[in-house]
N, C-alpha and C positions, 0 to 999 in steps of 0.2 A: 488652742494653738499657732502660732505666734508665725507670720506671713515677712518676708523682702520682698521689694518688687525690684522688678528691671537691673538685672545686672547681666553680664558677658561673662559665658565659660569655654571653658575650652576643655573637654570631657579627653583623658589621655589612661595609658595605665600605670604612668608615672608619675612625679612630681616633677612640671614646668613653671617656672616663674614667666611670669605675663612678659617680659622682655626677649625669651627665649621661644613667644608662640610663632608658628608657621604661616604664610600666610597660603600655604596650603591644607592647611590642618580644618574642619571640621568648627571655624567659631558658632556658638550659639548663643542667643539672646533667653533668657529663661523673667518672664514677663511676673512671676511670683512663685515662692519656695519656700516651706517651714523653715522658721530658722529655729539654733538651739542655742542657748550661751551656756559651753560648758567652761570645765579649770583650765588653768593651762596643763597640767598633766593629761589631761582627756587627749584635746587637742594634739599635744607632739604625738601621743600613740594613731592619730587618727591621720596624721600626716607620715608619718614613720612608716606603720606597718597598717596591712590590707586586714580588716576586724571584721568581725560577724556581729549583729545586732538580734537581738530578740524578736518576735512575733509580733509580741504587741508593739513595739518602737514600729514594723513594716506597715502595723495596721493602720497604726496611729501616720502616717506618710501616705499610701498607699493614693496613686494618682491625683499628690496633691502639689505638686511641681506644672507652674504651666509656661510651656512654648507659644511663638506663635501663633503653632497652626498645629498642632499637639500634646499628648500631657504624656510629663517622665512617671512610669510610674511606680518607682522608690528614690526618692533623691532629696533630699535638703540640703542646708547650709550652715556647717557648725562654727561657732563661732567664740572668742574668747580676745581678752585685753589684750593675747601675742600675735594674732593674725587669727584670717581665718581659711576653709576648706569647703568645696562641694565637693559631697563623695552619692554614687551611684550605684545601688543594690541590687543583687540579684533576688530571684522568688525564697532562695535562702538566710538570709540574711548577710549574705559576703559582699561587701564593695568591692566594684570593679569595676570601676572609672574615678575620675578625682580631675580637679579644676584648682588651680588657686586663682584669684578672680585678679582681676586690673587692677593699677595703685587707685585711681578712682575712689573704684564701686569697694575696695577694704578701706577706703579713712573713713567713707559713709558711713558703713557697714559698722564698723568700729564705733560709731556716735553714735551709734542705736543699741548703745550695750546697753547703756543706763535704764531701759524699758523692758529687758528682757530679766525674767527670771534665771536661774541655774537651772538647769535640769542635769540628773545623775542619771549615767549610761550604765546599763551592765553592758556589756559586751568583751567578746574571745578576740586574742591576736592570734590574725595568722602569721602569712608571711612578711619580712622585711619587705618593703620596696627600696630597690635597687636605686642607690644615687650613683648618676654620670655629673662630678663638678664639669666636663665639660659642654661647652654648647650646642646646642644642635647645629648650629655653621658650622662650627668647630667640626664635628664630628662628618659633615661632609664635606668639607676640605679634607679632612684627615682620608676617609675612604674612596673619595674620586681619586688621588694622589695614589694613593695605594694601587689603586686598579690599574690604572697609567704604567706604573712603572711595572705591575706584573705583567703587563699586555705586551709592554716594548719587548721583553726580558725574555716570555715567552715567543714572539715573534721576529726576533734577535735583529730591532732596527736598534742598534747598538747605537747607531748615529743620533738620533732623536734622545736616547739616555744620556747618550756623553753629552750632551747639548743642555737637557737640563743639571744633572750633573754643577756640570760648568756652573751653569748661570745660579745654581742651589748651596753649593760650597765655595767659589772661588776659587777651582784649583780642580787637576787634569788627573784622572786615575780611568788610566782604558782597560783595565780587566772586569766586565759586566758585569760579574758575579757580585762581586764589592761594592761596586756602586750602588745594586741593588738595596744588599744587606744595610749599607749605609744611611741612603734613602729611606728605606723600614724605621730604621736604630732610630733616626733622625724626629721622626713620626710619636713615637713614643716618647717624647719629652713632651709634646704639647705641639699648640699653632702659633706660631709668630708670623713679623711681617713676610718674611724668607716663603715661609710655607704658601704664603696668601700669596704672591708672588709668583708662584708656581704653578698655583693653583691657575690663577690668569693666565698665564701663560699656553697652557696644556687647553684649557678656554678655547683663548686666540688662534690655537692650530687649528685647533677642527674648524672654524667660525669661516677660516680662512681656504679651509679646501674647496 
């Protein structure tokens, strides 16, 4: 069994790059973890899908991943020349959480490849991991604005709704329903500096209450 030491992980049920980690996430420091070199195609499957590994592999990695004060029952680091991912499994061998590495950790892991043998895995592919190209902060901004717009419209606070609309689109519209619909439609196109400005204006309006 080969091990890697001292890496930081952020277990989630989907793939988040290190720059998209949130300060509210449960970031963990792994002191020791089993490491396997796999083919590029295998790593691609491990990244893009939830997988099931067999009982033999489960028993091999059982209780081998050490945190500062505890142990992860089924967990391992998988690496190829194109990247790395840490997967945690349940008792049936199904991957239940995952973490990419921080850039410095990944570079160090890739440098260790030449000392690792290739391991061929028998695994089954389950469901595809949902891919969201929007950063989490962008999702938060979008959700925050949507909630505010819906709330203003529902409470008939058309004065504030009109103010946000004017700041956003730099034009007038006296029809509350049209304003609401245009705001929601604009959010579907992604987040720009204009939306960030609206987000900050909304937050500021509550801070000043």
